N, C-alpha and C positions, 0 to 999 in steps of 0.2 A: 721234714730237710732232707731225707731220702729222694723224694720229691722231685726236691727242687736240683741234683744232682743229674738225672735224669734227664735233662733238658740238654746236653750236649753245649757245646762253645755257643752255637745257633741263637739258641734259647735262652743261656745265661746273658748273653752278651746283651740281647734286646731286652729282656727284664731289670739289666743295670741302665740302661740307656735311659729306659723307660721309669726309673726308679721306683720300679715296684719291690725291689729287696736289693741288699745292700753287699757289696763284695766279701764285706765280715763276714755276711752270714752264710754266703758258698764255704766258706774257709773255714768256718766251724761244723758244718757239714762235713764237709771233708774230713776235718779230723775227727770228727766225732766216728763215722763211717768205718775211717782208719782204725779205730780205736775196739770198733766193735768186730767188724772182718777179718781186718789184715792179720791177727793172731792164727787163724786157721789158714788163709793162703801165705802170710810169708812175702808180699811183695815189695813191699818196704824195707830197705838196709838200716832209711836214717830218715827221722820227721824232722822238718825243723818249724815246730807249733811256732814259738815265739816269733823268728822271722816272718811266716807267712802272714801271722797276725799283724806285725809291724806295717808288713808290705799291703795288706787288704786295708788296713785304716788311711794309708799313701794313698791309694786308688780310691776310697768312699770321698776324699777328702778333693782329690780333683774331678772328679763326677759332681761335687757339689759347689766347685766352682764353675762346671762346665765348659771343662779342660780335659776330657779321656782323651787318652795317648792315641788309642787305636781298636780294633774293634776286642783283640786279648784284653783290654784294661781290665784286672779285677777278675781275670780268669783262671785258676790254678792250675799247676800242669807239673806231674812230675821228671828226673829226668835220672836218662840210666846213672848207673854206676861208674862207669866209665869216660863219661862228660864231667866234665871239672867246674863246679860248682866255689865260689870264693866263699873262706869260712866253713865249707859242711868236711868232712872227709870222702873222700876219690879212693877207695881201694882195688877198683876193677878187680874184685872178686877174689882178692890174694892177698893172705897175709904179707908178703912180700911189701905191700903198699898199706899197711892197717894205721902207720902213724901220721901218713902224707894227709894235709890239710891244706890244699892250694888258697895263693893268696888272690887271686883273679879270676875273673870268669870265662869259661873257653867261648868263644865269640859265638857262637849260636846263643848261648844262654844271656849274653850280654843284651843280645838282638832282644831276646823275651824281656828280658828286665825293662829293657831302653821302652818296649812296648806297654810295660804296665802289668803283664802277666804277672803273676804268684808262684814262686818256685814254690812247693810243698816238703820235696825230700829227692832223696835217693832211691832207686829201684836196682833188686838185687840181680845179680847177673852168675853165669862160672866164670872161674878162671881166668882172667886175660880175655873173656867174652869167644871164646876158641871152641864151645860145647855147641851142641844142639838143643840141650836141657838145661835149666836152669837150678843150679848147688854147688855150694861150695865150702872151705873147712871154716869158716866164718859166722855165715850168717843160717849155713843150712838150705832146705828144699823150698823152693815154691814151689805153689800149688794152683791149678787150675780149677776158676770159678765154676763153670760146666761140671767139673766132677774132681773135687779135691785129693781123689785117688790116683790123679792122673796128670802130666807134667804139661805146663802151657808152652811148651817149646824152651827155645833158647838161640840166641843168648839176651833178648830182651824180654826174657820171659818176665821178670819182676814187672817192666811196664806194662808188659801187655795185661796180665792179672788184673792190676790196679785199674786202668781204664774198664778192662771187662764188668770186673765187678761197682764199676759205677765208684772208685773211691775217688779217682781225680777225672777230668771232662775228659782229657788228652794228655800226651805223654812224646820226649821226645826220646828216642834212640840211636842205636847204631846200627849200620847193616853190613857186613865182611863178606857174605857167602848164604844171606838170604835171614841174617837173625833181627829183622822187622819182620817180612811178610810170612815166614812161618810163623813166628806167636801171633802176629795177627786173625794166621786163617785156623790155629789151634783155638783160637779164642772168641771167635766171631768178629772182629774190628776188621777195618782199613787200614794198612799198612804198607804207606810209600814208602820206600827207596828214589830218591832222586839223582840224575845223572851225577858220573864225578864232579865234583868243583861247583856244583847248582847253590852247596850250600859251604860257604865259604870256613873255612877251619884253620884257628891260632889258638895257642895258648893252652893244648892238650895233651894228654898223651903222647908216649909215642905213636909214628906210624909203623908197626911191626907188618901190617898187611900191603902196604904201598898206600897207591890211593883206590883200595878196593873197597874199603871200609869209608859208607857217607854216615852221616846224620839225616836221617828221616823220623816221620810221623807216626803215630799208631791212635786213633781216633775211631768214634763210634761212626761217623758217617763221609763219605767223599767231600762235602759240604764244608765239614768242619775243616777237614784236612785244609780246604781252600782259605778261610779262617788263619791259618798258621803262617798266613804269606810275608812276615817280616823276616822271616827265618831266611829264603834265599838273596840272593844278590852276591858280587865279587866284592873280593878286597884285595887291593894290591899286595898285601903281606902273604896272599896264598894264590902264587901265580894260575896254578889250575883252575882257580872260580873265572879267571876271564875268557876263559874261552866256550862256559858249558851255556851256550846261548838258548833263548826261547826260539824253537821253531814248531809253529802253526801247522794243522793240517787241512788241504784245501778240500772242500765238498763235505756231505752230508756219510758217506760212503767212507768206509776202513777196508782197507785189503788187511784181512788178516789171514797169517798163517798158525794154524792150531795142529800143535804137537802134542798127541794124549799120551805118548811113553817115549821115554826115552833108553836105547841099546837093549829092547826088551825089558829093563828092567820092573820089578811089579809094582803096581800100583794098586792100593785096596779097591774094590771094585763100586764100594759107594762112592767112592771121589771119583773113579773113572765115570761112574756115569754125572754124578753131577757137570763132570766138564763139560762132556758130551751134550746134556740139557743145554748149557752156558753154549755153545756152539749153533747149536741147531737155534738156539732162538737169535743169537746174531745173527744168522742168515736167513732167518724168516725177518727181519727189521731190514734186510735191504741191505747188508755189508757182504762184502765177497771171503765167502769164509773157506779156504782151502786146508784139507786133510795135509800133513807134509811129515817126513822123518826128519831127526835131528841134522843140523846142517854143520857137526862139530864132530871130532873124536873125544868121548867123552873121558877116556883114559889120560890122554894127552892133557886136558885140561885138571885131571885129576893130580899129574905129576907136576904141573905147576902150583898150583893152591899147596902141594905136600913142600915142594921148594921156600915157594915164597913165607908160608906162615911157618914152619919150624927154622927155616933161616934168623927168619925175623924175632920171634922166641928167644932162641939161642943169643943171640945180641943182647935184646933186653937183658935176661939174665946173670948176662958175662959182666953187666956194667955194676961200677963201683963198686972192683974189686971181688964181686962175686955174691955181693952180699945180698940182692935181689934176688939172685937164684938161691940161696939157703931158707929163705921165706916162702920161697912158692911150696905149692902142693906137689903131688907125685906124679899127676895126666901134666902138670908144666913142664916138672923135669923131664918125663920122658921126652917132649915134644922138643926141648933144648938140647937133649943127649943126642935126636935123630937129626938133627939143624947142624951140627958140631961136626957132622960126619960128611956135609954139604960142603963143596969147594967155592970159591968164587967163579969158578967156569960154569957152573951150574947153575950158579943163580944169575947170571950174563944171558944162557941159555934160555932162561926161563922168563926174563924179560922179552927176550927178542921174540919168544913163542907166544909174550903176550900182544907184544905190537903186530903178529902177524894175525892172530887172531880179532883184534880189535878189527884191522883191516877188513876180515871175513864178513864181521857186522856190520860195514859201513857197504857191505856189496851187497849183502841180504836185504839190510832196510830200504836199500833204492831202491826196489821193486816189491815193497813189504811195508805197510804202516804200523803192523799191531802183530805179536807172534801171542798166541794163547796155548797156556798149559794148565796146568794143577798147580799149587802153589807148594803143597807138601803129596808127598808118594804116600802117607799112613796116616790116621787117624793119632789123637793122642795116646800117649803108651804110659806106664807107672812111673809115677815123679818121679823115683831116687834111682830110674835106669836112663842110662847116657843114650839110647836109642832102643827102637822097637827090635827085635832081633826074627820075626816075623811079619810079612808084609804080602798079605794074598795067599796065605798058607805056602808060602816058601821062606827060604830063610834069606837074612835081611846083614848087611854089611852095617857100620856104623857111619858112611853116608848116603844110603841108598834110601832114607826117609825126607834127604834133603836134596835128592840131585835134580829137581827142577829150579833149583836159586842161585848156585854160585856160578854159574857163566856169564851169569847176569855184572855179578860182581867184576869178572874179570875185565868182563867187555866194559864197564865204565856205565851202563845203560841204565836208565827208569825204568822204573817196574813197580805195582802195586799190586797189593792180595786185596781181593775183595769177596765177603760173605755171601755163599751163597746159597746154603743148603743146612739142614740137619741130617745127621747119621740116626739110625735106627734107635740106638742107643742115647738118641739126643745128645750129639757132640755135633760141634760146627764143623763147616764145609768152606773152605776158599779156593779162589782161582785166581791165577797170577797173568798180567795183560803187563807186556814189555814193550817200549817202544825203540827207535832208533835214540843214538846219542844225541842230547839237546833237545827231545822235543816233547820234555814235560810238560808242557803248558797245552800241546795238546794229547796226551798221554790222560789228563788231569779231567780236560776236557769232556774224554772218551768214557771216562768214567763216570762222571756227574752226568752224563745222559742214558748210565745203562743204569744205574743207582736210580733216577727216575720212574724206571719203566720194568726193572724188577724187584722183587718183593723182598726185601735181605731178613734172615731168621732177627728173632728178638735175642737179645743180651738174655743171660739167665736173671735169676729173680735171687737174691741172697738177700 
């Protein structure tokens, strides 16, 4: 049964089409592996065993009738706990929402169900998905399958740990500042964050990060990412989704801006070497790779992030007469307190700076197809610790490990983390590739070509 789950989406879909095994068998394999392995990892906060079994029976009936709905028919997936699934608790990692059970699916979940995918359960997150590791007061600490003493990162840490441990073939998560890409990096997965609006969203939690956060995927391969093609697409109820148009690249050679370091901030030497190796490989393959300095003020983007996130948390926790705030944990309450000190002028100023930064990125990508950076500046750190306090022998602050990802969210750009190497201590390393707004199709096409030519490290054996 374990071997079944190592096939990935593509292998499972082929086996289902050929009737070599049934969706019910895949679901049982998932549930068995979750029961055996997840008590150590703590990737799931809810498992809907009966719902998954019922959905599998329906998938098998459609296969028997010769009427599967899509390539994802009968494929189990997990859903991050800040994405709403009808009938399952959605706590957002906070006691403030401990009793909330939505009555409708958020749109991407509804699209998965309509395609025949099977929802196995919800995965663990930090409170309000605003931390770079995964732990909360309700469900505890999530651990990395590569080394259970270490974190898988956050905030999609539960999603990443579950896919890396082959508890499910794929997961959907959210990325508001790197929350898919960095956990993918720390667990040896492919993590894709689309352009703002490419995956329409309605019927979800409030957007406390404005449009910085998108839904995306965590998979074993880029090829598996492409098979989740029912998720993108516009919806008139989400006007942002009407503008994220596909923009293919022309010709086989890409113009790649390689930025190995931001503002002199520390990067783990093994991460730096692995990223240099990728840049050299791409240059040897015929792409035009040019080393560059960062093209924006990191402190200014930090100010934008502070204002938007803290104001968003303050607004959220003040709702319902402050009841939500009384149920929140200390980190969220502190963020809300910081947000309460901000003014409306601060918020409007941040939005104007966002608009200016997006214009700047449009100018950069007029002359560049892709930007290559490390995904994370650090290797995974102790699971109970919010962030690494030291990187490359230098003191590190709360966001230094995450320095390469947040700018992408502020700009609304598509990006993907690709697994490329293993450290001396046996930990995965990933690189990030970013494209211009709307160039998701071109980015994924490039990633597929890279995956076919670069030998990715194997996932851990559990």
